[in-house]
C-alpha positions in Angstrom: -8.8 10.6 12.4 -5.7 11.0 10.3 -4.4 7.7 9.1 -0.3 7.7 8.6 1.4 5.1 6.9 5.3 4.7 7.0 7.0 3.8 4.1 6.9 0.3 3.6 10.6 -0.6 2.7 11.8 1.1 5.9 9.9 -1.6 8.0 10.0 -4.6 6.0 12.7 -6.2 7.6 10.7 -5.8 10.8 7.7 -7.5 9.7 6.4 -10.7 8.0 6.4 -10.6 4.6 2.6 -10.4 4.5 2.4 -7.7 6.6 5.1 -5.8 4.8 3.3 -6.4 1.5 0.0 -5.1 3.1 2.0 -1.9 4.2 3.1 -1.6 0.8 -0.7 -1.6 -0.7 -1.8 0.8 1.7 1.0 2.9 1.0 0.1 2.7 -2.9 -3.5 3.5 -2.0 -2.6 6.5 -0.1 -0.8 8.1 -2.7 -3.8 8.2 -4.8 -6.6 8.4 -2.5 -8.7 11.5 -2.7 -11.7 10.9 -0.2 -12.3 11.4 3.4 -10.1 10.2 6.3 -13.3 8.3 7.6 -13.7 6.1 4.7 -10.0 5.6 3.7 -9.5 2.1 5.9 -13.0 0.5 4.1 -11.6 2.0 0.5 -8.2 0.7 1.0 -9.6 -2.7 1.9 -11.7 -2.9 -1.1 -9.2 -1.5 -3.4 -6.8 -4.1 -2.4 -9.4 -7.0 -2.6 -10.0 -5.7 -6.3 -6.4 -5.8 -7.4 -4.6 -8.6 -9.3 -1.5 -10.4 -8.6 -0.3 -8.8 -12.3 -1.3 -5.2 -11.0 0.5 -5.6 -7.6 3.5 -7.0 -9.5 3.5 -4.0 -11.7 3.5 -1.6 -8.9 6.3 -3.2 -7.0 8.2 -3.3 -10.0 7.7 0.5 -10.6 8.6 1.0 -7.0 11.6 -0.6 -7.4 12.6 1.1 -10.6 12.0 4.2 -9.1 14.7 3.2 -6.5 12.5 3.8 -3.4 
């Protein structure tokens, strides 16, 4: 199984803000993930659940500054 994530900024206008945030976090997780495809969804959910508000804000600011 291969999971594919679209760039969340391309879909933000078509989704709710909570869905857009979740897609953004999936995208960020996928960029650094090195495990197997089968474990990716559980790993992503665990990773998201461990993030602080400050970490999420920092990721969003970094992406904004990169102009993505």
